[in-house]
C-alpha positions in Angstrom: -25.1 27.6 -38.0 -27.8 24.9 -37.8 -27.2 22.1 -35.1 -27.1 19.4 -37.9 -24.2 21.0 -39.7 -22.3 21.8 -36.5 -22.7 18.0 -35.6 -21.5 17.0 -39.1 -18.4 19.3 -39.0 -17.4 18.0 -35.7 -17.8 14.4 -36.8 -15.5 15.1 -39.9 -13.0 16.9 -37.7 -12.7 13.7 -35.4 -12.4 11.3 -38.4 -9.7 13.4 -39.8 -7.8 13.6 -36.5 -8.1 9.8 -36.2 -6.8 9.2 -39.7 -3.8 11.8 -39.2 -2.6 10.4 -35.9 -0.8 7.5 -37.4 0.9 9.7 -39.8 2.3 11.9 -37.1 3.5 8.8 -35.2 5.2 7.5 -38.4 6.9 11.1 -39.0 8.5 10.9 -35.6 12.3 10.7 -36.4 13.8 7.4 -35.1 17.0 7.7 -33.0 20.3 7.7 -35.0 21.2 4.3 -36.3 24.5 4.2 -34.4 22.9 5.5 -31.1 22.3 1.8 -29.8 25.9 0.7 -30.8 27.2 3.8 -29.2 25.4 3.0 -25.8 26.7 -0.5 -26.1 30.3 0.8 -26.7 30.0 3.3 -23.8 28.7 0.4 -21.4 31.6 -1.8 -22.6 34.0 1.0 -22.0 32.6 1.4 -18.4 32.9 -2.1 -17.5 36.6 -2.2 -18.9 37.2 1.1 -16.8 36.1 -0.7 -13.7 38.0 -3.8 -14.6 41.2 -1.7 -15.0 40.5 -0.1 -11.6 40.2 -3.6 -10.0 43.3 -5.0 -11.7 45.1 -1.8 -10.6 44.0 -2.4 -6.9 45.3 -6.0 -7.2 48.8 -4.7 -8.6 48.8 -2.2 -5.6 48.3 -4.9 -3.2 51.0 -7.0 -4.8 53.4 -4.2 -4.8 52.7 -3.5 -1.0 53.1 -7.0 -0.1 56.4 -7.3 -1.9 57.9 -4.3 -0.1 59.2 -4.2 3.4 56.9 -6.3 5.6 56.3 -9.1 3.0 52.9 -10.0 4.0 53.2 -10.4 7.8 56.8 -11.1 8.1 57.3 -8.5 10.9 54.7 -10.1 12.9 56.2 -13.7 12.3 59.6 -12.5 13.5 58.0 -11.2 16.6 59.1 -7.6 15.7 55.5 -6.1 15.8 52.7 -7.1 18.2 49.4 -8.6 17.1 46.1 -7.0 18.1 44.3 -9.0 20.7 42.0 -11.6 18.7 43.8 -10.6 15.5 43.5 -13.4 12.9 47.1 -14.2 11.8 47.2 -14.6 7.9 49.9 -17.0 6.9 50.5 -18.5 3.4 53.0 -21.2 2.6 53.0 -19.4 -0.9 54.7 -16.5 0.5 57.5 -18.8 1.9 57.7 -20.5 -1.4 58.1 -17.1 -3.2 60.6 -15.9 -0.8 62.7 -19.0 -1.3 62.5 -18.7 -5.1 63.5 -15.2 -4.9 66.4 -15.9 -2.8 67.4 -18.7 -5.2 68.2 -21.0 -2.2 70.7 -23.7 -3.2 70.9 -27.2 -2.3 73.6 -26.2 0.2 71.5 -23.7 1.7 68.3 -26.0 2.1 68.9 -27.0 5.6 69.3 -23.6 6.8 66.4 -22.5 5.1 64.1 -25.3 6.2 65.0 -24.4 9.8 64.2 -20.8 9.3 60.9 -21.8 7.7 60.1 -24.0 10.4 60.7 -21.3 13.1 58.3 -19.1 11.3 55.5 -21.6 11.2 56.1 -22.2 14.9 55.9 -18.6 15.6 52.5 -18.2 13.7 51.1 -21.1 15.7 52.3 -19.8 18.9 51.6 -16.2 18.4 48.1 -16.9 17.3 47.4 -18.9 20.3 48.9 -16.4 22.8 46.9 -13.5 21.2 43.6 -15.2 21.3 41.3 -12.7 23.0 38.9 -13.7 25.7 35.3 -13.0 24.9 33.8 -9.9 26.3 32.0 -11.7 29.2 35.3 -13.4 30.1 37.4 -10.2 30.1 34.9 -8.5 32.2 35.2 -11.1 34.9 38.8 -10.7 35.0 40.5 -8.6 37.7 43.3 -6.2 36.7 46.0 -8.7 37.6 44.5 -11.4 35.6 44.3 -9.1 32.5 47.9 -8.1 33.0 48.7 -12.0 33.2 47.0 -12.2 29.7 49.2 -9.4 28.3 52.3 -11.0 29.8 51.4 -14.2 28.0 51.3 -12.3 24.8 54.5 -10.5 25.4 56.4 -13.6 26.3 55.3 -15.3 23.0 56.6 -12.3 21.1 60.1 -12.6 22.8 60.2 -16.4 22.3 59.3 -15.7 18.5 62.1 -13.3 18.2 64.5 -15.8 19.7 63.4 -18.7 17.5 63.6 -16.3 14.4 67.1 -15.0 15.3 68.5 -18.5 16.3 67.5 -19.9 12.7 68.1 -16.6 10.8 71.7 -16.2 11.8 73.0 -19.4 10.0 70.8 -18.9 7.1 72.0 -15.4 6.5 75.6 -16.4 6.8 75.1 -18.9 4.1 73.9 -16.4 1.6 75.8 -14.7 -1.1 75.9 -10.9 -1.5 73.0 -10.8 -3.9 71.0 -13.1 -1.9 71.6 -10.9 1.2 70.4 -7.9 -0.7 67.0 -9.8 -1.5 66.8 -11.1 2.0 67.2 -7.5 3.5 64.5 -6.3 1.0 61.9 -9.1 2.1 62.6 -9.6 5.8 62.6 -6.2 7.5 64.4 -5.9 11.0 64.9 -2.1 11.1 64.7 0.4 13.7 61.5 1.0 15.8 60.4 3.6 13.3 60.5 1.5 10.4 58.8 -1.3 12.6 55.9 0.9 13.1 55.8 1.7 9.3 55.8 -2.0 8.8 53.1 -2.6 11.2 50.9 0.1 9.3 51.7 -1.5 6.0 50.6 -4.9 7.2 47.4 -3.5 8.7 46.7 -1.6 5.3 47.4 -5.1 3.5 44.9 -6.8 5.7 42.3 -4.1 4.9 42.8 -4.5 1.3 42.6 -8.5 1.7 39.3 -8.1 3.4 38.0 -5.7 0.7 39.0 -8.3 -1.9 37.3 -11.1 -0.1 34.1 -8.9 0.3 34.1 -8.3 -3.6 34.2 -12.2 -4.0 37.9 -12.6 -5.2 40.7 -14.4 -3.3 43.5 -12.1 -2.1 46.2 -11.8 -4.6 44.4 -13.4 -7.5 43.0 -11.0 -10.2 39.3 -11.7 -11.5 39.1 -14.1 -14.4 38.1 -12.5 -17.7 34.4 -12.6 -17.9 33.8 -13.5 -14.5 31.0 -11.5 -12.9 31.6 -9.4 -9.9 29.7 -10.4 -6.7 27.7 -8.2 -5.0 
């Protein structure tokens, strides 16, 4: 075949291919009309699922808090020890909740106020007693000085138990039968095995609170609708 004819045939093929390319692109079938909507629905379901998980964790946290232990009550009573340097979490809202659940009457208010004041004092005294020296200060202590530090903490616990008992006795005596059942539920003073369980529950509650704070939500408060989760 002459060279001129070959060149002409090649040029014709190139022109035909260039003209045909858009046609092939146009014939590529688009995605199903509902595909984008399906992805949006799937993403919305994913967000709702994680929102339900978050709400479920908050519900579990509240359920644990309302069971034996009531958000640090064993430690406030002096029943379980704090860890050296442990931050004592205390909320007036918890006392207000307990007072509301007990349905404290006007005649019982004086005894209740004395009990609540004793718990507040316990929190302050125990927090001070369990403050841990920094690492350098602890290293400089001799064994006798370290033992003195632990003695201070143990003494603070014993004093906390005395304050709690002195104010709990008149309050408990003033309660009706239903109130006593509620008090027994929220203010555990059981056997040593129960106390250890209460301590474990308290530590678990603290871990949950720290996780919630890390996610950017205050403990005990579910995220508001539409509120973005902080990373």
